[in-house]
N, C-alpha and C positions, 0 to 999 in steps of 0.2 A: 279193777274192772277187767275180765275177760273179755268181754266187749269194746274195751273204750277206743282201741285200733276202729273198728266199725263206724264208732259214731263218730269220732275226730274225724277223720279221713273214708267217708264213704263211699267217695270214688274208686273203684276198686286196683285201679292203673297207678292212680296217685299215691295209692295205700300202699302198694307194693315198693314204690321207688322210695317211700318214707322206714319200712322196714328194713329191706336192703340197707341204707342208708346208712340205718341203726344196728344192725350186726353186722354189718362191716368195721364200724368202727366203735371206740366208746370213749374217744378222745373230741367230743364238741366243740369246737371253738369255733364262734360265729356260724352257726348252724343255721337257717332260716326252714320253716317248715306251715303250710297253711292249712289251716283245721278248723270245722266248722263246728261253731261254739253252740248250747244247748238251743239257744236262740232261733239256729239256722245261718246267722251270719257268718262270712269269712273272714277269717283272724290271723294275719301274719303274725309267729312267734318267733322270735331269734335266740337262740339256748346257746349259753356259755358254760365251760366246764369248770368247776368250781372245786374240785377233789380229784384227788389219784387211788384215793380210796375209800371204798362207799361205805357206810356210816351203818345199811342197811341188809343183813344174810340175802345173798340172792339179786342181790339191786346191780344194773349193769351199768347204768349212770348216776351220776349227782351233778346236777346243772341246776340252772336259773335260767329260765323265760320271761322273755321281756316281750311285753305288744306291741310291735311296729307298725301297726297298722293302718294308724292315722300318719304318721310319720312319711310311711310309702306311697300313700296316697297326697300324701301333703308336695312330695317329688314329685309325684306325678303331674300333679296341677301345676309344678314351677315351670318343671318340663315343658308343657302343653302352654306356659304363658311365654316361656321363652321359645319359642317356634313361632306363635304369634306376632310375636315384638319384633323377632326378626324380619319378618313377612310383611309388617309394617312399614318397618324401614325401608326395605328392600321397595317397598312400592311408592316409598316416600322418593328415593334419590332417583327411579324412574319417573315418577312425575316432576322432580323438577330437572332431571336431564331435558325432558320432551318440554316442558314450558318453555325453557330458558331457550330453546329451539324456535320455539313456536312462536317467542316475543322478539327474538332476535332478528328473524327472519322482517317482518316489516318494517322495525328500527334502524336494520342498515339500511332499506331502501328511504327510510326519511332521511337519515344521515348523508345519502351519496346523493339525492336530489338535491337537499341543503346546500352541500359542496359544493354544486355545477353552480345552483344560481348565486354562490357569494362567488362564483369566478368569475361571472358575467358583469357586464359593465352595469350596474344600475345608481342610479345617481339619487335614488331618495333614500335620502338618511334612517327614515323613520324603517322602512324596509329593510334594510340591510343591517338596522340592531335588532331587528325581529330574526330575522336570520340567523344573527351571532347567537341570539338564545335559543332557537329549536336547536340550532349547534352544541351548544354547550349541555341543554336540560337532556337530549338525544344522548349525547356522552357522557353524562351523568347515570341515566337511566343502565346504557351500555356497562358503566364501573357499577352498578346497585345487581344485575343479574349474574355478574362473576362474583363480586363478593359473597352472594349466596351459595355460588357452585362451590366457590373456594371453602364454605362454612361446611356444605358436602362433601370436598373431598377431606377436607380436614377431619369431621367422621369416622370416615374411611379408612383415617388414615393415610392416605395418598397425595399429602399436601405437599408440595416440592416449594423450598422458599426463594423466589428470587432478591434481587436488591438491587437498586438503580439508581439512579440521580434524577433527581426532580430540580424546579425550579420554582424556589418558594414563593416569592414573590407573583409571578405568576401564576399560580397555584390560588392564594391568597385575592387577588385581582377578578381571576374565576367566581370565588364563589362569592366574592363583593356584588359582581354583577347579575350573579345567577339569583342572590337575595334580592335585589334592584328588581 
């Protein structure tokens, strides 16, 4: 069809690029052109050379064209979703960092005031027990916040492992007291 290029590539500038590319080379390996189909849809066709000699007199190429329109659309969607996931991940990290600060500030005040009260000479045993519970529970909450932040660091591949010794009987006693 002598009008094939006009029909397939209605945009004159793009049509010129396609024609120049075709005329400059007859070895089409992995070449893509976006054309307009009969129903007006834009379709991307990837061409692959399959022969170095041409079976039809006057033909300048012999290749297979594969419609990759849907594949390209899916790749673009995947790219957009990847960007959205990265933004969500960053928002989550920012939220965790900000929230941990907002929780730590009042919690540190509670723990500090509890320490001051524990150092005071209080003779009431139930008050001292209550202050100890507040101290342990607050410390436990602070450790939970640190664990959440550590999880975020692990996700970001920025976690540093630090080994330290601890007193197992003391830890078990603290857990028992907390549950009591």
